C-alpha positions in Angstrom: -4.9 5.4 -3.2 -1.4 5.7 -4.6 0.9 7.7 -2.4 4.1 7.4 -4.2 5.9 6.7 -7.5 8.2 3.8 -8.2 10.9 2.7 -10.6 12.7 -0.7 -10.7 16.3 -0.9 -11.6 18.6 -3.8 -12.5 21.4 -2.8 -10.1 22.4 -3.5 -6.6 20.9 -1.5 -3.8 24.2 0.2 -2.9 24.8 1.3 -6.5 21.2 2.6 -6.7 21.6 4.6 -3.5 24.5 6.5 -5.0 22.6 7.0 -8.3 19.5 8.3 -6.5 21.5 10.7 -4.4 23.2 12.1 -7.5 19.9 12.3 -9.4 18.3 14.1 -6.5 21.2 16.5 -6.3 20.8 17.4 -10.0 17.2 18.4 -9.1 18.5 20.5 -6.2 17.4 18.1 -3.4 19.7 17.4 -0.5 19.7 14.2 1.5 19.2 15.5 5.1 18.7 12.1 6.7 19.5 8.4 5.9 18.2 5.4 7.7 19.4 1.9 7.0 16.3 -0.1 8.0 18.1 -3.5 7.5 20.8 -2.5 10.0 18.3 -0.9 12.4 16.0 -3.9 12.5 18.9 -6.4 12.8 20.4 -4.4 15.6 17.3 -3.7 17.6 15.1 -6.7 16.9 17.5 -9.3 15.6 15.5 -9.8 12.4 16.9 -10.0 8.9 15.3 -8.1 6.1 16.6 -7.2 2.6 18.5 -4.0 2.2 16.3 -0.9 2.5 17.5 2.6 2.8 15.2 5.5 3.7 16.4 8.9 2.5 14.9 12.1 3.9 15.3 14.7 1.1 14.7 18.3 1.0 14.9 21.2 -1.4 15.4 24.0 1.0 13.7 26.8 -0.9 10.6 24.6 -1.4 10.6 23.7 2.3 10.8 27.3 3.2 8.0 28.3 0.9 5.8 25.4 2.1 6.4 26.2 5.8 5.5 29.9 5.2 2.1 28.8 3.8 1.5 25.8 6.2 3.6 26.1 9.4 2.7 22.6 10.6 3.9 21.0 7.4 7.2 20.1 9.1 5.3 17.1 10.3 5.4 15.7 6.8 9.0 16.8 6.0 11.5 15.7 4.8 10.2 14.0 1.7 10.9 10.3 1.8 12.6 8.3 -0.9 13.1 4.6 -0.3 15.7 2.4 -2.0 15.1 -1.3 -1.3 16.4 -4.6 -2.7 13.8 -6.7 -4.3 16.1 -9.5 -5.5 19.8 -9.8 -6.3 20.6 -7.0 -8.7 17.0 -5.7 -8.7 16.3 -2.6 -6.7 13.1 -0.7 -6.2 13.1 3.1 -5.7 10.0 4.7 -4.3 9.4 8.4 -3.6 6.4 9.8 -1.7 4.1 11.8 -3.9 4.2 15.4 -2.7 0.6 15.8 -3.8 -0.2 13.8 -0.6 0.9 16.9 1.4 -1.7 18.9 -0.4 -4.3 16.2 0.2 -3.5 16.0 3.9 -3.5 19.7 4.5 -6.2 20.8 2.2 -4.4 24.0 1.6 -4.5 25.1 -2.0 -1.8 27.7 -1.4 0.7 24.8 -1.4 -0.1 23.8 -5.0 2.9 25.6 -6.6 5.3 24.2 -4.1 3.9 20.7 -4.5 3.9 20.9 -8.3 7.6 21.9 -8.3 8.5 19.2 -5.8 6.6 16.5 -7.8 8.2 17.6 -11.1 11.7 17.5 -9.7 11.2 14.1 -8.0 9.8 12.6 -11.2 12.7 14.0 -13.2 15.2 12.5 -10.7 13.6 9.1 -10.8 13.2 9.1 -14.5 16.9 9.9 -15.0 18.1 6.8 -13.1 20.1 4.4 -15.2 19.2 0.7 -15.6 15.5 0.9 -15.4 13.6 -2.3 -16.0 
């Protein structure tokens, strides 16, 4: 089962994080959390992994509407977008598919919120420069 969408870019991970943040902002998403997995794993476990940044993103009006319909949806928020290095100058961007929230909850009242989120995330990812 696919649970996200993916684009591959011919840029460094750090460049892509900036572009992703800008593209999400154009779709009215705000980055509310950022986790540098490479740094966290190096610091806590002493292991080395390629760059991987997890962004927790939120469009506040959509989050509000979703929580009014499904109060426990906070367990699935914020929406995750991952930017990870696949090779030098090759970066993968993955975003969770908001439809998964609908599938998990089984609440059809979330359909309009999920559709809006999915459309905005797709537009953000499709606008990223340097796609392979």
